[in-house]
C-alpha positions in Angstrom: -137.8 83.2 103.9 -136.1 85.7 101.7 -132.3 86.0 101.4 -132.1 89.4 103.2 -134.3 88.1 106.1 -132.2 85.0 106.3 -128.9 87.0 106.4 -130.4 89.2 109.1 -131.4 86.1 111.2 -128.0 84.6 110.7 -126.3 87.9 111.9 -128.5 87.9 115.1 -127.5 84.3 115.8 -123.8 85.0 115.4 -124.0 88.2 117.5 -125.8 86.4 120.3 -123.2 83.6 120.3 -120.3 85.9 120.5 -122.0 87.9 123.3 -122.4 84.7 125.4 -119.8 84.9 128.2 -117.8 81.8 129.1 -119.0 80.1 132.3 -116.3 78.4 134.4 -116.9 76.3 137.5 -114.8 73.7 139.3 -115.3 70.2 140.4 -116.8 70.2 143.9 -115.7 68.6 147.2 -115.5 65.1 145.7 -114.1 63.7 142.4 -116.5 63.7 139.5 -117.2 61.0 137.0 -117.4 62.4 133.4 -119.6 60.6 130.9 -120.0 60.5 127.1 -123.7 61.2 127.4 -126.0 63.0 129.8 -127.0 59.8 131.7 -125.6 57.6 134.4 -126.0 54.8 131.8 -123.4 56.5 129.6 -119.9 55.3 129.2 -117.6 56.6 132.0 -114.8 58.5 130.4 -112.7 60.0 133.2 -112.7 60.9 136.9 -112.1 64.6 137.4 -110.2 65.5 140.6 -111.7 67.8 143.1 -111.0 71.5 142.3 -110.4 71.0 138.6 -111.6 73.9 136.6 -114.1 73.2 133.8 -116.0 75.3 131.3 -119.7 74.8 131.1 -120.6 74.5 127.4 -124.2 73.4 127.7 -126.8 72.7 130.4 -129.3 69.9 129.7 -131.7 69.5 132.7 -129.6 68.2 135.6 -126.6 67.6 133.4 -123.9 69.8 132.0 -121.6 69.4 129.1 -118.1 70.4 130.1 -114.8 71.3 128.5 -111.5 70.7 130.3 -108.1 72.3 130.0 -107.1 69.9 127.2 -110.3 70.8 125.2 -112.0 67.4 125.8 -115.8 67.5 126.1 -117.8 65.3 128.5 -121.0 65.2 130.5 -121.4 65.5 134.3 -124.1 65.9 136.9 -124.5 69.7 137.5 -125.0 69.2 141.3 -121.3 68.0 141.5 -119.9 71.4 140.4 -118.9 74.3 142.6 -119.1 78.0 141.7 -115.6 78.4 143.2 -113.2 79.5 140.5 -109.9 77.7 140.0 -107.3 77.9 137.3 -104.7 75.5 135.8 -101.2 76.8 134.9 -100.6 76.3 131.2 -96.9 77.0 130.9 -93.8 75.7 132.6 -92.2 77.8 135.3 -94.9 80.5 135.3 -94.1 83.3 137.7 -96.5 84.5 140.4 -95.6 88.1 141.1 -96.1 90.4 144.0 -97.9 92.9 141.8 -99.6 93.0 138.4 -96.4 94.0 136.6 -93.8 92.0 134.7 -91.0 93.8 136.7 -92.5 92.9 140.2 -90.7 90.5 142.4 -91.7 86.8 141.9 -93.2 85.3 145.0 -93.6 81.8 143.5 -92.9 79.8 140.4 -95.8 77.5 139.3 -95.2 74.6 137.0 -97.6 73.4 134.2 -100.7 71.7 135.7 -100.6 73.4 139.1 -104.0 74.3 140.4 -104.6 77.8 141.7 -107.6 79.6 143.1 -108.8 82.7 141.3 -108.9 85.5 144.0 -110.0 88.5 141.9 -111.6 88.8 138.4 -109.1 89.4 135.7 -107.8 93.0 135.4 -106.2 93.7 132.0 -103.8 90.9 131.3 -103.2 89.8 134.9 -105.1 87.7 137.4 -104.8 87.5 141.2 -104.3 83.9 142.3 -103.8 81.9 145.5 -101.9 78.7 145.9 -103.2 76.1 148.4 -100.2 76.9 150.6 -101.6 80.4 151.0 -99.2 82.2 148.6 -101.0 85.0 146.9 -99.9 87.0 143.9 -100.5 87.9 140.2 -100.0 85.9 137.1 -100.3 86.7 133.4 -103.8 85.6 132.2 -102.1 83.9 129.3 -100.3 81.5 131.6 -103.5 80.0 133.1 -106.6 78.3 131.8 -110.1 78.8 133.4 -110.9 82.5 132.9 
């Protein structure tokens, strides 16, 4: 392979990688065991609670490699994931507001680690979320992980 052809191939690979959208899911109705390898014979690393958001990094047959909010990678059975989108609050005392505006009235304050449901796809730098108590509002996208 000549140098120009190699460079062109490398450019296509990089372009396709950057065009790949992030895929987020959540742990389904039951907790999920995360493994160090795509096999039930792998070492059990962690039990993920139901509803926890995860990023799907790789699919390998019936298994998926996942990234969690802390950046750790692990394997899980794909059948245990839900397409339902959830988010984790990343900053302390994050405000959930009545509108997608920094001057809107706060309807709730969410602490770091609180789990929220994603109601609507992100619009600009705001996301519409719902707390399990039914409170719905808008948060800055920078304050949550899972989008």
